C-alpha positions in Angstrom: 17.1 21.1 33.6 15.3 18.1 32.8 17.5 14.9 31.4 16.4 11.9 29.8 18.9 9.3 31.3 17.7 6.0 30.0 19.3 3.2 29.3 17.7 -0.1 28.0 17.9 -3.4 30.0 16.3 -6.0 28.0 13.7 -6.6 25.1 10.8 -8.9 25.6 8.5 -10.3 22.7 5.1 -10.8 23.7 3.4 -14.5 22.9 -0.2 -15.4 22.6 -3.1 -13.6 20.0 -4.3 -11.4 23.2 -2.9 -7.6 23.0 -1.5 -5.8 26.0 -4.7 -3.6 27.1 -3.3 -1.8 30.6 0.3 -1.9 32.6 0.8 -0.5 35.6 3.9 -1.0 38.1 4.0 -1.4 41.3 5.4 1.5 43.5 7.2 -1.0 46.4 8.1 -3.7 44.1 9.6 -4.4 40.9 6.4 -5.8 39.8 4.3 -4.6 37.0 0.5 -5.8 36.7 -0.9 -6.0 32.8 -3.8 -6.6 31.3 -4.7 -8.3 28.2 -7.6 -8.2 25.5 -8.4 -11.9 26.4 -9.4 -10.0 30.2 -6.6 -11.9 31.8 -4.1 -10.5 34.4 -0.4 -11.3 34.5 2.0 -10.0 37.4 5.4 -9.5 36.1 8.9 -9.3 37.6 11.4 -6.3 36.2 12.9 -8.9 34.0 9.7 -9.9 32.8 9.6 -12.9 33.9 5.9 -14.3 35.0 4.8 -14.4 38.4 1.2 -15.7 38.4 -1.5 -15.3 35.9 -5.0 -14.6 36.7 -7.8 -16.1 33.9 -10.9 -14.3 32.7 -14.0 -14.4 34.2 -15.9 -15.0 31.1 -16.2 -15.1 27.7 -16.8 -11.0 26.7 -15.3 -10.1 30.2 -13.3 -7.5 29.9 -10.5 -5.7 32.6 -11.5 -2.1 32.1 -9.1 -0.8 35.4 -6.3 -1.7 38.0 -4.6 -0.1 41.1 -2.2 -1.4 43.5 -2.9 -1.0 47.0 -0.5 1.2 48.5 1.8 -1.1 50.4 1.4 -3.1 47.4 0.8 -6.1 48.8 -3.4 -6.6 47.1 -4.0 -5.9 43.3 -7.8 -4.8 42.8 -8.7 -5.0 39.2 -11.9 -3.9 37.9 -14.1 -6.0 35.1 -16.6 -4.8 32.5 -18.8 -7.3 34.3 -19.1 -4.6 37.3 -17.1 -6.8 39.7 -14.0 -5.6 42.1 -11.7 -8.4 42.0 -9.5 -8.3 45.6 -5.7 -10.7 44.7 -3.1 -11.2 46.9 0.1 -10.2 45.2 2.5 -13.0 46.7 0.4 -16.2 46.4 -1.8 -14.6 43.5 -5.4 -15.9 45.4 -8.4 -13.9 44.8 -9.1 -12.9 48.8 -12.6 -11.1 48.2 -14.7 -10.5 45.0 -17.8 -7.3 45.2 -19.6 -5.9 43.2 -21.0 -2.2 44.2 -24.2 -2.3 41.5 -23.7 -4.2 38.9 -22.7 -1.7 35.8 -19.3 -2.2 34.8 -16.4 -0.4 36.7 -14.4 2.5 34.3 -11.7 4.0 36.9 -10.1 2.8 39.9 -7.8 4.7 43.0 -6.4 3.3 46.0 -4.5 5.6 48.6 -4.1 6.4 52.1 -4.7 8.7 54.3 -2.2 10.7 56.2 -3.4 10.9 59.2 -2.5 7.8 61.5 -4.4 6.1 63.8 -2.9 2.5 65.4 -2.8 3.9 68.9 -5.4 6.3 69.1 -8.5 4.1 68.9 -7.9 1.6 71.8 -10.0 3.1 74.0 -12.8 2.3 70.9 -11.8 -1.7 70.3 -12.4 -4.5 72.7 -9.0 -6.9 72.6 -9.7 -10.3 70.5 -12.0 -12.7 72.0 -10.5 -15.9 70.9 -8.2 -16.5 67.8 -9.1 -16.5 64.2 -11.7 -19.9 63.3 -9.1 -22.8 61.9 -9.5 -23.2 57.8 -12.2 -24.9 56.4 -11.4 -27.6 53.9 -14.2 -28.1 51.3 -14.0 -29.9 47.8 -17.9 -27.7 46.9 -16.7 -24.2 48.4 -17.1 -21.9 46.0 -13.1 -19.6 45.7 -10.7 -20.4 48.0 -11.3 -21.8 51.8 -10.4 -18.9 53.7 -11.1 -19.1 58.1 -11.2 -15.2 57.5 -8.4 -12.8 56.5 -5.2 -11.0 58.2 -6.1 -8.5 60.7 -5.5 -4.9 60.1 -5.2 -3.8 63.8 -1.0 -2.5 63.2 -2.1 -0.5 59.8 -1.1 2.7 60.5 -3.4 4.2 57.7 -6.8 4.1 56.9 -6.6 3.6 53.3 -9.7 4.2 50.4 -10.6 2.5 47.5 -12.7 4.6 45.1 -14.7 2.8 42.5 -15.3 4.7 39.3 -18.4 3.5 37.5 -20.6 3.4 33.7 -23.5 5.0 35.5 -21.5 8.1 36.9 -21.5 7.0 40.2 -18.0 6.5 42.8 -18.0 4.1 45.7 -15.5 4.3 48.4 -14.2 1.3 49.8 -12.7 1.7 53.2 -9.5 -0.8 53.1 -10.8 -1.8 50.3 -13.9 -3.8 52.0 -16.0 -1.6 54.1 -18.5 0.4 52.1 -18.2 4.0 53.5 -19.4 6.6 51.2 -21.0 6.8 47.4 -21.2 9.9 45.5 -24.0 10.2 43.4 -22.8 12.8 40.7 -25.8 13.4 38.8 -27.1 14.8 42.1 -24.4 16.4 43.1 -23.9 18.2 39.5 -27.7 19.8 40.6 -28.3 20.7 37.1 -29.5 19.2 33.8 -26.7 17.8 32.8 -26.9 13.9 32.7 -23.3 12.6 34.1 -21.6 9.1 32.2 -19.1 7.2 33.0 -16.3 8.3 35.2 -12.9 8.0 33.3 -10.8 9.3 36.3 -10.9 9.3 39.9 -8.5 11.0 41.7 -8.7 12.0 45.8 -6.1 14.3 47.6 -4.2 12.8 50.6 -7.1 13.6 53.1 -9.6 13.1 50.7 -11.1 15.6 51.5 -11.7 16.6 47.9 -11.7 14.4 44.7 -10.7 15.4 40.8 -12.7 13.1 38.4 -13.2 13.2 34.9 -16.8 12.2 33.7 -18.5 11.3 30.1 -21.2 13.7 29.2 -24.3 11.3 29.7 -25.8 13.2 26.1 -25.7 11.3 23.1 -23.8 12.4 20.5 -21.6 14.8 22.5 -18.0 14.1 23.1 -17.4 16.2 25.9 -16.1 15.1 29.2 -16.4 17.1 32.8 -14.0 17.8 34.9 -15.2 17.7 38.7 -14.0 18.3 42.2 -16.2 16.8 45.1 -15.5 17.9 49.0 -16.1 15.4 51.0 -15.5 16.7 54.5 -17.3 14.2 56.5 -14.5 11.7 55.1 -12.2 14.2 56.7 -13.7 15.0 60.3 -14.6 11.3 61.2 -11.1 9.4 59.4 -10.6 7.7 63.3 -14.3 6.6 63.4 -13.9 5.3 59.9 -10.9 3.3 60.7 -12.4 1.4 63.4 -15.7 0.8 61.4 -13.6 -0.1 58.5 -11.5 -2.7 60.8 -15.0 -4.2 62.8 -16.4 -4.6 59.2 -13.3 -6.5 58.2 -13.5 -8.9 61.2 -17.1 -9.6 60.8 -17.1 -10.8 57.1 -13.7 -12.6 57.9 -16.3 -14.3 60.1 -19.3 -14.5 57.8 -16.6 -15.9 55.2 -16.0 -18.8 57.6 -19.3 -19.6 58.6 -20.1 -19.7 54.8 -17.6 -22.0 54.4 -18.2 -24.1 57.4 -22.0 -24.5 56.0 -20.8 -25.9 52.9 -18.5 -28.2 54.4 -21.3 -29.4 56.8 -23.6 -29.7 53.7 -21.1 -32.0 51.9 -20.4 -34.3 55.1 -23.8 -34.9 55.4 -24.6 -35.6 51.7 -21.5 -38.2 52.1 -23.0 -40.0 55.3 -26.3 -40.4 52.8 -25.7 -40.4 49.5 -24.6 -44.7 50.0 -27.3 -46.0 51.9 -30.4 -43.4 50.3 -28.8 -44.9 46.9 -29.6 -48.3 47.9 -32.8 -47.6 49.2 -34.2 -45.8 46.3 -33.2 -48.9 44.1 -36.0 -50.6 46.4 -38.2 -48.1 46.0 -38.4 -47.9 41.9 -38.7 -51.6 41.5 -42.6 -51.2 42.1 -44.4 -48.1 42.2 -46.8 -49.8 44.7 -44.6 -50.9 47.2 -42.9 -48.6 50.1 -39.6 -49.3 52.2 -40.5 -48.1 55.1 -44.2 -49.9 55.1 -42.1 -53.5 54.4 -39.6 -52.6 57.0 -42.2 -51.3 59.6 -44.0 -55.0 58.7 -40.8 -56.8 59.3 -40.1 -55.1 62.4 -43.5 -55.7 63.8 -44.2 -59.1 62.4 -40.5 -60.6 62.0 -41.6 -61.3 58.5 -40.0 -60.5 55.1 -41.8 -60.7 52.0 -39.8 -61.9 49.2 -38.7 -59.1 47.5 -37.8 -57.5 50.6 -35.6 -60.8 51.7 -33.9 -60.4 48.2 -33.3 -56.7 48.6 -31.1 -57.4 51.8 -29.6 -60.1 51.5 -28.2 -59.7 47.6 -28.5 -56.2 47.3 -27.3 -54.4 50.3 -25.7 -57.3 52.2 -24.1 -57.1 55.7 -21.0 -56.3 54.7 -22.3 -53.6 52.6 -24.2 -52.2 55.7 -21.5 -52.0 57.9 -19.1 -50.2 55.5 -21.6 -47.9 55.1 -22.9 -47.6 59.1 -18.8 -46.7 59.5 -19.2 -44.1 56.8 -22.3 -42.7 58.2 -20.7 -42.7 62.1 -17.4 -40.8 60.5 -19.5 -38.4 58.7 -21.6 -37.6 61.8 -18.8 -37.4 63.8 -17.0 -34.7 61.1 -20.7 -32.5 61.3 -20.0 -32.6 65.1 -16.8 -31.0 64.7 -17.1 -28.1 62.3 -20.7 -27.5 64.0 -18.2 -27.0 67.5 -14.8 -25.7 65.7 -16.4 -24.1 63.5 -19.1 -22.6 63.2 -19.9 -22.1 67.1 -16.5 -20.5 67.6 -17.0 -18.1 65.1 -20.4 -17.7 66.5 -19.0 -16.8 69.8 -16.7 -14.3 67.7 -19.2 -12.2 65.5 -21.1 -12.0 68.8 -18.6 -10.1 70.3 -17.5 -7.8 67.4 -21.3 -7.1 67.2 -21.5 -6.2 70.7 -18.4 -3.7 70.0 -20.6 -2.1 66.7 -23.7 -1.7 69.1 -21.0 -0.1 71.8 -19.9 2.1 68.8 -23.6 3.1 67.8 -24.2 4.2 71.1 -21.7 6.6 70.7 -24.6 8.8 69.2 -22.1 12.2 68.9 -19.3 10.4 66.7 -20.9 7.8 64.7 -24.8 8.8 64.0 -23.5 11.4 61.4 -22.0 8.4 59.8 -25.6 6.7 59.3 -24.8 3.4 62.2 -28.1 3.1 63.8 -28.6 1.5 67.2 -31.6 -0.8 66.4 -30.1 -1.9 63.3 -26.9 -3.1 65.0 -29.0 -4.6 68.1 -31.0 -6.3 65.5 -27.9 -8.1 63.6 -26.6 -9.0 67.4 -29.7 -10.8 67.9 -29.7 -12.5 64.6 -26.4 -13.6 66.0 -27.8 -15.4 68.9 -30.8 -16.8 67.2 -27.8 -18.5 64.8 -26.2 -19.7 67.3 -29.2 -20.8 69.2 -30.4 -22.9 65.9 -27.0 -24.3 66.0 -27.3 -25.7 69.8 -30.4 -27.0 68.6 -28.7 -29.1 65.7 -26.4 -30.4 67.7 -29.2 -31.9 69.8 -30.7 -33.2 66.6 -27.2 -35.1 65.3 -26.6 -36.4 69.0 -30.6 -38.2 68.6 -29.9 -38.8 65.1 -26.3 -41.4 66.3 -28.7 -43.3 68.2 -31.5 -43.9 66.3 -29.1 -44.7 63.1 -26.8 -46.7 65.6 -30.0 -48.6 66.4 -31.8 -49.1 63.5 -27.9 -50.1 61.9 -27.8 -52.9 64.5 -31.6 -54.4 64.2 -31.2 -54.3 60.1 -27.6 -56.0 60.4 -29.3 -58.7 62.4 -31.6 -59.1 60.2 -29.8 -59.3 57.4 -27.9 -62.3 59.2 -30.6 -64.4 60.0 -32.4 -64.3 56.7 -29.0 -65.4 55.2 -28.6 -68.1 57.7 -25.5 -66.7 59.7 -24.6 -66.8 63.3 -25.7 -64.1 65.3 -22.8 -62.1 67.4 -24.3 -62.4 71.4 -24.0 -58.8 71.6 -26.2 -58.5 68.9 -28.7 -61.0 69.7 -30.7 -59.1 72.3 -32.8 -56.2 71.4 -34.8 -54.1 74.3 -38.3 -52.8 73.9 -37.2 -49.0 73.9 -34.9 -50.7 70.9 -37.8 -52.1 68.8 -39.9 -48.1 69.8 -37.1 -46.2 68.5 -37.0 -48.1 65.1 -40.6 -48.1 65.1 -40.0 -44.0 65.3 -37.6 -43.8 62.6 -39.5 -45.7 60.3 -42.6 -43.6 60.9 -41.0 -39.9 60.7 -37.8 -39.8 60.1 -37.2 -42.5 56.9 -39.4 -41.9 54.2 -40.4 -38.4 53.1 -42.2 -36.9 50.4 -41.7 -40.2 48.3 -37.8 -39.6 49.0 -35.6 -41.8 51.6 -34.6 -39.4 54.0 -32.6 -41.1 56.7 -32.4 -38.4 59.5 -33.6 -35.1 60.1 -30.6 -33.0 59.4 -30.9 -32.5 56.4 -33.5 -29.9 56.5 -31.5 -27.5 59.0 -28.9 -27.1 56.2 -31.6 -26.1 53.0 -33.4 -22.4 53.0 -36.9 -23.7 54.2 -38.3 -24.1 56.9 -38.3 -26.9 58.6 -40.4 -30.2 58.2 -40.5 -31.9 61.0 -39.8 -29.4 64.4 -37.9 -30.4 66.8 -40.2 -30.6 70.1 -40.3 -27.8 72.6 -39.2 -30.2 75.5 -36.3 -30.4 73.6 -35.2 -27.4 72.5 -32.6 -25.2 74.8 -34.4 -21.9 74.2 -38.0 -23.4 75.1 -36.8 -25.3 78.2 -35.3 -21.9 79.8 -38.5 -20.4 79.3 -40.3 -23.3 80.9 -38.1 -23.1 84.0 -38.2 -19.2 83.9 -41.4 -18.1 82.2 -41.7 -14.3 83.0 -39.0 -14.6 80.4 -41.1 -14.8 77.5 -42.6 -11.6 78.3 -39.3 -9.5 78.3 -39.6 -8.8 74.3 -37.2 -5.3 74.5 -34.7 -7.3 76.4 -31.1 -8.2 74.1 -32.1 -11.9 75.0 -32.7 -14.3 71.7 -35.8 -15.3 70.4 -35.0 -18.2 68.1 -38.1 -18.6 65.9 -38.6 -23.0 66.0 -40.1 -23.5 62.3 -36.5 -21.9 60.9 -33.3 -23.8 59.6 -30.4 -23.2 60.5 -29.8 -21.7 56.2 -32.8 -19.8 57.0 -31.2 -18.1 60.3 -27.8 -17.1 58.4 -29.5 -15.6 55.7 -31.4 -13.7 58.2 -28.1 -13.0 60.1 -26.6 -11.7 57.3 -28.9 -9.6 55.8 -29.4 -7.8 59.6 -25.7 -7.6 59.2 -25.9 -5.9 56.2 -28.8 -3.3 57.1 -26.3 -2.4 60.0 -23.7 -1.0 57.5 -26.5 -0.2 54.8 -26.6 3.5 55.3 -23.3 4.6 55.8 -22.7 5.2 51.9 -25.3 7.3 51.3 -24.9 9.1 54.8 -21.3 10.1 54.0 -22.3 10.7 50.0 -25.0 13.3 51.0 -22.4 15.4 53.0 -20.4 15.9 50.0 -20.7 19.1 47.7 -19.3 19.9 44.4 -16.8 22.8 44.4 -15.8 22.4 40.4 -17.4 21.5 37.2 -16.1 22.6 33.8 -16.9 20.6 30.2 -14.5 20.3 27.7 -15.3 19.0 24.3 -13.1 16.6 23.0 -12.0 15.8 18.9 -13.2 12.7 19.4 -16.0 10.3 18.3 -18.3 9.6 21.0 -17.8 5.9 20.5 -14.1 6.1 21.7 -14.4 8.3 24.5 -13.0 5.1 26.8 -10.1 5.0 24.6 -8.7 8.9 25.9 -5.8 9.1 28.1 -6.0 10.1 31.5 -3.1 10.1 33.7 -3.5 11.9 37.6 -1.1 13.0 40.2 -1.3 14.3 43.7 1.1 16.6 45.2 1.5 16.9 48.9 4.6 19.2 49.6 4.2 21.4 52.6 3.8 24.6 50.2 2.1 22.6 47.2 -1.0 21.1 47.2 -2.8 20.3 44.3 -3.8 18.0 41.7 -2.9 17.5 38.8 -5.2 15.7 35.8 -3.8 15.4 32.2 -5.9 13.7 29.2 -4.9 13.6 25.7 -7.5 15.3 22.9 -8.4 12.4 21.5 -8.0 8.7 21.1 -4.1 8.1 20.5 -2.5 9.5 18.6 -4.2 12.8 19.3 -2.9 16.8 18.5 -2.1 17.5 22.2 -3.1 17.5 25.5 -4.7 19.3 28.6 -3.3 19.9 32.1 -5.8 20.9 34.5 -4.5 21.9 38.1 -6.6 21.7 41.2 -6.1 22.8 44.6 -7.9 22.5 48.3 -6.9 25.5 49.9 -9.6 27.6 50.9 -8.9 30.4 48.4 -8.5 28.7 45.4 -11.1 25.7 46.4 -13.9 27.2 43.6 -11.6 27.8 40.8 -8.8 25.7 38.4 -6.5 26.4 35.8 -5.6 24.3 32.6 -4.3 25.1 29.5 -4.3 23.1 26.1 -0.5 21.9 24.8 0.0 21.4 21.5 2.6 21.2 18.9 3.8 23.6 16.6 7.9 23.7 16.2 10.8 23.1 18.2 14.9 23.5 18.1 16.2 20.6 19.3 13.6 17.9 17.6 14.3 16.8 13.6 11.6 18.7 11.9 8.4 16.8 11.5 4.5 17.1 12.8 4.8 14.9 15.9 1.4 13.4 17.1 1.1 12.2 20.8 0.7 8.4 21.4 0.7 8.5 26.0 1.5 10.8 28.6 2.2 10.1 31.9 3.6 11.8 35.4 6.4 10.5 36.2 7.0 12.1 39.6 6.7 15.4 41.3 8.5 17.6 38.6 8.8 15.5 35.7 6.1 14.5 32.9 6.4 12.0 30.4 5.2 11.7 26.9 5.6 9.0 23.8 6.0 11.2 20.4 5.2 9.4 17.4 5.9 10.8 13.8 3.3 10.3 10.9 5.6 8.5 9.5 5.3 6.2 12.3 8.5 5.3 11.2 9.8 6.0 15.1 9.3 7.3 17.9 10.5 9.8 20.8 10.1 9.5 24.4 9.8 12.9 26.0 10.6 14.6 29.7 9.0 18.1 30.2 9.2 19.9 33.7 6.1 20.3 35.6 7.1 23.4 36.7 7.4 25.1 33.1 4.0 22.9 32.4 2.6 24.6 35.1 3.7 27.9 34.5 1.2 28.3 31.4 -2.0 27.2 33.0 -4.4 30.2 33.3 -7.7 30.2 35.2 -10.4 28.4 33.7 -13.4 31.4 32.4 -16.4 29.9 31.0 -14.9 26.4 30.2 -12.2 28.0 28.0 -8.8 26.9 28.3 -6.0 28.7 26.8 -3.5 27.1 24.2 0.5 26.3 24.8 2.9 25.0 22.1 4.9 22.7 24.3 7.7 22.5 21.6 9.0 25.9 23.1 9.7 23.7 26.5 11.4 20.8 25.0 15.0 21.3 26.3 17.6 19.6 24.9 18.3 16.2 25.6 15.3 15.9 28.0 14.1 13.1 25.2 15.2 9.5 23.6 14.6 8.9 20.0 13.7 5.4 18.9 14.0 5.4 15.5 14.2 1.2 15.1 11.0 0.9 17.4 7.5 2.7 17.2 6.4 3.2 20.4 2.2 3.0 21.7 2.0 2.6 25.3 4.4 3.4 28.2 4.2 2.2 31.8 6.4 4.3 34.5 7.5 3.6 38.1 9.3 7.0 39.1 10.1 5.1 43.0 12.0 2.1 41.1 13.1 3.9 38.4 12.2 2.0 35.5 9.9 2.6 32.0 8.7 -0.3 30.1 7.4 1.1 26.2 5.5 -1.3 24.2 5.3 -1.3 20.6 2.8 -0.1 18.2 1.2 -3.6 17.9 1.7 -4.2 21.3 4.0 -7.3 20.6 6.6 -6.5 21.7 8.1 -4.4 25.1 11.3 -2.7 25.8 12.7 -2.4 29.6 14.5 1.0 30.8 16.6 2.0 33.7 16.0 5.2 34.4 18.0 8.1 35.7 21.2 6.4 35.2 24.4 8.5 35.7 25.8 10.2 32.8 29.1 8.2 32.7 27.9 4.8 33.8 28.2 3.4 30.1 31.8 5.2 29.6 32.9 3.8 33.1 31.7 0.2 31.8 34.0 1.0 28.6 37.0 2.5 30.5 36.4 -0.8 32.4 36.6 -3.1 29.7 39.3 -1.4 28.4 41.4 -1.4 31.5 40.1 -5.0 31.8 41.6 -6.1 28.0 44.9 -4.1 28.7 45.5 -6.0 31.8 44.9 -9.7 29.8 47.3 -8.6 27.2 50.0 -7.3 29.3 49.4 -10.7 30.8 49.9 -13.0 28.1 52.7 -10.7 26.7 54.6 -11.9 30.1 53.5 -15.4 29.1 55.2 -15.1 25.8 58.0 -13.9 27.5 58.7 -16.8 29.8 57.7 -19.0 27.1 60.5 -17.8 24.6 63.1 -18.1 27.8 62.3 -21.3 28.5 62.9 -22.3 24.7 66.4 -20.9 25.0 67.0 -22.7 27.8 66.5 -26.0 26.4 68.3 -25.1 23.0 71.0 -24.5 25.9 71.2 -27.2 27.3 70.5 -29.9 24.4 73.3 -32.3 22.6 
């Protein structure tokens, strides 16, 4: 017998103009995720106090789906723009953002597999080489500065995030990051029927089967399809996907670190040159016919400065200003060298380490070739990271040489300004060598000014995504020096040796590295999706306009008992309020995997509820034994929270034959004491958490929410009343004793008084 024992613990009013749209309790914590019509997401506690708020992504962008990671550490949010955002629950920071294909997200599901691998993959992965690179602080980086995400090697389960899109495709991501499956439902159906938006995704516990509710893609048809898709390759290769997911997460974190470090490198270079370049640009803009580099070259060669150059050096630049700029440039160059050594080079070594492991896995063709992992693409990624490392070493040499040039140039310019100002020259700066003059002449002729703009060094060309304008001499490139020492190496084209391109910049090599890493994992989703097959499909016509198909209520439940393994899907017959609901049961058992059971439940009469016609506002599975409903009357004078035994509902299900389901009056299944009547509250939506034994019920306009404790004991309220009565009796007895004592004292005072 189902009993509805619930006690209100709180009631809150929701401020603001936006209405609540999605609410989802965590299964592990007393937290609820709530989104509103403005596209904002709030994380609230059981008391409805706000933990953090995630601002909207843009005007017109709506939150379309929310799901918790199984351990409730990460929250996944889907948007109408097609983006999926992973948010750290503790801090509220975005840890990862991606867009599967640019189509709006319509459904999310995140489930663990039942198999554990923490102790079974040690022979497939090498130990960590170095710790993760430190965080890079940069004000110009997009998003938070991170040094890679937390490792997942200690996770026992492989979790898969399933994303349903408006175009009828379903994407699977291992650990929420690694794209490992792509299901194109229109191709799987193998018919002329077009598949529309995915409304619900429900995988079973071993991810061998996925149950879906999708729209009919044809215009003007208010129909949905019920599908079950079998994914045997995922079940067969769970261990392999687990290993690839770990490597992908490590590689993705290192690529994020490299992206942030390069932005910080560009920022340091701009800081080094902004002051001096702005000064030089002013001189260049005074007269279109004059050229600063030519005037400075004449000053170097003939020792004579024109009036214009003299005025610029003495009045605009000044010796103190040049000294300040020189110190700033030297500090920025030092920061660039630290970024290269401590962050970029360190991340490159680790990236090479993980890509080496990926190449080793790809060579195990009996285990990984079926997943689409190819040796050639993995080796290309490994060579790309080597070329990027070689280009970073080349940039280090360029920075070292630029420091020498700039120091010599600043010293000469500083002495020149002192001479023009008739200031004393320090003895250590009074003399200069012929080598210094040659350095300065080469600097002014080749590196000082290019394309009409003042350029003080060659570092900036390495940080732009375009070929180098000034290619370093082969005598200074480490790779060319190695080939010159060992000429036979140049003819070994099929080895694992790196072949960096001399004309490519560091940014170009990084883009090439990104493309190669993407290509090495790119074939996996399609390879896994092509092995999927459609086990069941059935159409269902709803009493609902086509434009409101996105407003039907869908709830899913996966039951994984030893003797009862099935997936249940419940959906309303129309947008709320609806006349009834459908309940369907799918099983992955071999003898029944191609069949499904279902029924349509409507309300006619009930002996326990007051007479009247009731309509369905919302429905959800409370747990494996109970299904919960929110009913309203025609007059909307109140609401009823109702619970019905799932066993009784499933007993009424029948095998679906030619898309026809039987009809059942669920009023006959309502038991006494299984409902709660709210005469003073018109409700429209419910949020349930059986693990936390809590429920949130929203008012009709969603401006008020009531929080209820579920499964309370029947005599809890009585015990509280008895305790209050006992406390009151004790207090009255104590007061009467005090009054008796006071009378005795008064009698004694009267007796002794004269």
